[in-house]
C-alpha positions in Angstrom: -8.2 32.5 -11.8 -7.7 31.4 -8.2 -4.2 30.6 -6.9 -2.5 33.0 -9.5 0.0 34.0 -6.8 1.3 30.5 -6.4 4.7 30.0 -7.9 5.6 26.9 -9.9 7.8 25.7 -7.0 4.9 25.9 -4.5 2.6 24.2 -7.0 5.1 21.4 -7.4 5.3 20.8 -3.6 1.5 20.9 -3.4 1.0 18.3 -6.1 3.8 16.0 -4.8 2.2 16.2 -1.4 -1.2 15.3 -2.9 0.4 12.4 -4.8 2.2 11.2 -1.7 -1.1 11.3 0.3 -2.9 9.3 -2.4 -0.2 6.7 -2.6 0.1 6.3 1.2 -3.7 6.0 1.7 -3.8 3.5 -1.2 -1.0 1.4 0.3 -2.7 1.3 3.7 -6.4 0.9 2.6 -6.0 -1.3 -0.4 -3.0 -2.9 1.2 -5.0 -4.6 3.9 -7.6 -5.9 1.5 -5.0 -7.1 -0.9 -3.3 -8.8 2.1 -6.6 -10.5 3.1 -6.8 -11.8 -0.5 -3.3 -13.1 -0.4 -4.1 -14.9 2.9 -7.2 -16.7 1.7 -6.8 -20.4 2.5 -7.5 -22.8 -0.4 -9.3 -25.5 1.8 -11.4 -23.7 4.4 -14.5 -22.4 2.8 -16.0 -20.8 5.9 -12.8 -18.8 6.4 -12.9 -17.7 2.8 -16.5 -16.4 3.1 -15.7 -14.6 6.4 -12.5 -13.1 5.0 -14.1 -11.7 1.9 -17.0 -10.4 4.0 -14.5 -8.5 6.1 -13.4 -6.4 3.1 -16.7 -6.5 1.1 -17.9 -3.0 1.9 -14.5 -1.3 1.5 -12.2 -2.9 -1.1 -13.7 -1.4 -4.3 -13.6 2.1 -2.8 -10.1 1.7 -1.6 -8.8 1.5 -5.2 -10.1 5.1 -5.7 -6.8 6.2 -4.2 -4.8 4.4 -6.9 -6.9 6.1 -9.6 -6.3 9.5 -8.0 -2.5 8.8 -7.7 -2.2 7.9 -11.3 -4.3 10.9 -12.4 -2.1 13.3 -10.3 1.1 11.8 -11.8 -0.3 12.1 -15.3 -1.6 15.7 -15.1 1.0 17.2 -12.7 4.2 15.3 -13.8 3.5 14.1 -17.4 7.2 13.5 -18.2 7.7 11.4 -15.2 4.4 9.5 -15.9 5.6 8.7 -19.4 9.1 7.7 -18.2 7.8 5.4 -15.5 5.2 3.7 -17.6 7.6 3.2 -20.5 9.9 1.3 -18.2 7.2 -0.5 -16.1 4.5 -1.2 -18.7 4.8 -5.0 -18.3 4.5 -5.1 -14.4 1.8 -2.3 -14.7 -0.1 -4.5 -17.1 0.2 -7.5 -14.8 -1.0 -5.3 -11.9 -4.1 -4.3 -13.8 -4.8 -7.9 -14.8 -4.6 -8.8 -11.1 -7.0 -6.1 -10.1 -9.4 -7.1 -12.9 -9.2 -10.8 -11.8 -10.0 -9.7 -8.2 -13.0 -7.8 -9.3 -14.4 -10.5 -11.6 -13.8 -13.2 -9.0 -15.5 -11.2 -6.3 -18.7 -11.0 -8.3 -18.6 -14.5 -9.9 -18.0 -16.4 -6.7 -21.6 -15.4 -5.7 -23.2 -16.4 -9.0 -21.7 -19.7 -9.9 -22.7 -23.1 -8.7 -21.4 -24.0 -5.2 -18.9 -26.6 -6.6 -17.2 -23.9 -8.7 -17.1 -21.3 -6.0 -13.6 -22.4 -4.8 -12.2 -21.7 -8.2 -13.2 -18.1 -8.0 -12.0 -17.8 -4.4 -8.6 -19.0 -5.6 -8.8 -16.6 -8.5 -9.3 -13.8 -6.0 -6.3 -15.0 -4.0 -4.0 -15.3 -7.0 -5.3 -12.0 -8.5 -4.3 -10.4 -5.2 -0.9 -12.0 -5.2 -0.2 -11.0 -8.7 -1.2 -7.4 -7.8 1.0 -7.2 -4.7 4.1 -8.7 -6.4 3.7 -6.4 -9.4 3.4 -3.3 -7.2 6.4 -4.4 -5.1 8.4 -4.9 -8.3 7.4 -1.5 -9.6 8.3 0.1 -6.3 11.7 -1.5 -6.4 12.5 -0.5 -10.0 11.3 3.1 -9.2 13.6 3.3 -6.2 16.6 2.3 -8.3 15.8 5.2 -10.7 14.2 3.0 -13.3 17.3 1.0 -13.8 17.1 -2.4 -15.5 20.5 -4.0 -14.7 20.9 -7.2 -12.7 21.3 -5.5 -9.3 18.2 -3.4 -9.9 16.2 -6.6 -10.9 17.3 -8.3 -7.7 16.3 -5.3 -5.6 13.0 -5.2 -7.3 12.3 -8.9 -6.6 13.2 -8.2 -2.9 10.8 -5.3 -2.9 8.1 -7.5 -4.5 8.3 -10.1 -1.8 8.7 -7.5 0.9 5.6 -5.5 -0.1 3.6 -8.7 -0.3 4.7 -9.6 3.2 3.8 -6.1 4.4 0.3 -6.4 2.8 -0.2 -9.8 4.3 0.7 -8.6 7.7 -1.6 -5.6 7.7 -4.3 -7.8 6.2 -4.0 -10.3 9.1 -4.2 -7.4 11.5 -7.4 -6.2 9.8 -8.8 -9.7 10.2 -8.0 -9.6 13.9 -10.0 -6.4 14.1 -13.0 -7.5 12.1 -13.3 -11.3 12.8 -14.1 -13.5 15.8 -13.4 -17.0 17.1 -11.5 -19.4 14.9 -10.8 -17.0 12.1 -9.4 -14.4 14.6 -7.1 -17.0 16.1 -5.9 -17.9 12.6 -5.4 -14.2 11.8 -3.2 -13.9 15.0 -1.1 -16.8 13.7 -0.8 -15.2 10.3 0.1 -11.9 11.8 2.8 -13.4 14.0 4.4 -15.1 11.0 4.1 -12.1 8.8 5.6 -9.8 11.5 8.8 -11.9 11.3 9.0 -11.7 7.5 8.2 -8.0 7.5 11.0 -7.3 10.0 13.5 -9.1 7.9 12.2 -7.3 4.8 12.6 -3.9 6.4 16.2 -4.7 7.3 17.0 -6.0 3.8 15.4 -3.1 2.0 17.0 -0.5 4.2 20.5 -1.9 3.7 20.0 -2.4 0.0 18.6 1.1 -0.3 21.9 2.6 0.9 23.8 1.0 -2.0 21.6 2.5 -4.7 22.2 6.2 -4.6 25.2 8.1 -3.3 23.1 11.1 -2.2 20.7 8.9 -0.2 23.6 7.2 1.5 25.2 10.5 2.4 21.8 11.8 3.7 21.4 8.7 5.9 24.9 8.5 7.2 26.4 12.0 7.2 23.7 14.6 7.2 21.7 16.3 9.9 18.7 14.3 8.7 20.6 11.0 9.3 19.5 10.7 13.0 15.9 11.1 12.1 16.1 8.7 9.2 18.0 6.1 11.3 15.4 6.5 14.0 12.6 5.4 11.6 13.7 1.7 11.2 14.5 1.6 15.0 10.9 2.9 15.7 9.5 0.3 13.3 11.3 -2.5 15.1 10.1 -1.2 18.5 6.5 -1.1 17.3 6.7 -4.5 15.7 8.2 -6.0 18.9 5.4 -4.5 20.9 2.9 -5.9 18.3 4.5 -9.3 18.8 3.9 -9.1 22.5 0.3 -8.1 21.9 -0.3 -11.0 19.4 1.3 -13.5 21.8 -1.1 -12.5 24.6 -4.1 -12.0 22.3 -5.8 -15.4 23.2 -5.8 -14.4 26.8 -7.2 -10.9 26.5 -10.8 -11.8 25.6 -10.8 -9.3 22.7 -9.2 -6.4 24.5 -6.6 -4.7 22.4 -7.6 -6.2 19.1 -7.4 -2.8 17.5 -3.8 -2.3 18.4 -2.2 -4.6 15.8 -3.9 -2.8 12.9 -3.0 0.6 14.4 0.6 -0.5 14.8 0.7 -1.8 11.2 -0.7 1.5 9.9 2.0 3.4 11.9 4.7 1.2 10.5 3.5 1.9 6.9 3.5 5.6 7.6 7.0 5.5 9.0 8.4 3.5 6.1 6.7 5.8 3.7 8.1 8.8 5.5 11.6 7.3 5.2 11.2 7.0 1.4 9.7 10.5 1.1 12.6 12.1 3.1 15.2 10.1 1.2 14.1 10.9 -2.3 12.6 14.4 -2.1 12.6 16.4 -4.4 12.9 13.6 -7.0 9.9 12.2 -8.8 12.1 9.6 -10.4 15.0 8.9 -7.9 18.3 10.2 -9.3 16.8 11.0 -12.7 14.0 13.6 -12.6 13.2 16.2 -10.0 9.9 17.9 -9.4 11.2 20.9 -11.4 12.2 18.7 -14.3 8.8 16.9 -14.5 6.3 19.6 -13.5 3.5 20.5 -15.9 2.5 24.0 -17.0 1.8 26.4 -14.1 -1.5 27.7 -15.5 -2.8 24.1 -15.9 -1.7 23.2 -12.4 -3.5 26.3 -10.9 -6.7 25.3 -12.8 -6.5 21.7 -11.8 -5.9 22.6 -8.2 -9.5 23.9 -7.9 -10.7 20.5 -8.8 -8.3 18.8 -6.5 -9.5 20.9 -3.6 -13.0 19.7 -4.3 -12.3 16.1 -5.1 -9.8 15.1 -2.4 -11.9 16.2 0.5 -14.9 14.4 -1.0 -13.0 11.2 -1.3 -11.7 11.6 2.3 -15.2 12.3 3.5 -16.7 9.3 1.7 -13.9 7.0 3.0 -14.5 8.2 6.5 -18.3 7.7 6.1 -17.9 4.1 4.8 -15.6 3.1 7.6 -17.9 4.7 10.2 -21.0 3.0 8.8 -19.4 -0.5 8.7 -17.5 -0.2 11.9 -17.4 -3.2 14.2 -17.2 -6.9 13.4 -18.0 -7.9 9.9 -21.3 -9.6 9.2 -22.1 -12.7 7.1 -21.6 -11.9 3.4 -24.9 -11.8 1.5 -25.8 -11.0 -2.1 -29.0 -9.6 -3.5 
């Protein structure tokens, strides 16, 4: 069997790396289309059509990364998968309901009578909102180590609104990239407002995060990694400030630099994700379960790694192909 020489420790690091990659790509790719869904205005039908058209070719495929992440967690870290879902089965169920509502609404809005189309557009919006709030809440409870006390619930609610704001911001930046004229101007407005909320959220989550785990606080404040970790929120604020300048000047640039807000948003996502990764490695459940505690059988992992080496590059290649084919401004949404 291939990879027989790989130790259980190396296999654990490989699988946690693959899991981290899947979660990060899901947060960025499905994050922007969830954000677009959250931003859908109830009263402006032309905006709604153009906004859904901007994510039409991508949004279904973006969710592939969520499926991969859950699969990797189940097969590589079954004990952690069981522990996480036992604690978070209610928000996980709400998230799935939100995703289902989004999928149903996307199809039904094209098939119902014109007078009922708005209802399905709003269903898409509220399905997106339910999904983002559920994911943020789940992230918050995970960070606390699956605690359920009052402080953990407060932090989870903060994370729910913070993640929703982050998704709305990157969604607005996506619309700047893909839209034109009035919708692009509206997206600039949304991005400027979302930038402020996101900045406040980063501060609040960073401060609250230091109160949750003693080892994380020691790492941030007293270890050699502390300077790097402290540099991450500083870099995020620098990038967001630069993005604010770009957005303020956007109406005067005649379309120049419209890619920069989305690139900056992606970079901020990567930096925030890196901060979480560095803070909580090697835990699969912070403060509760390490990679060594949760890892599956070594022989099973070696066998599954063959499939992962085939599947992950295929998904990456497909994702790259889709974004290359549908590059440029979005076209009018049509159904056949």
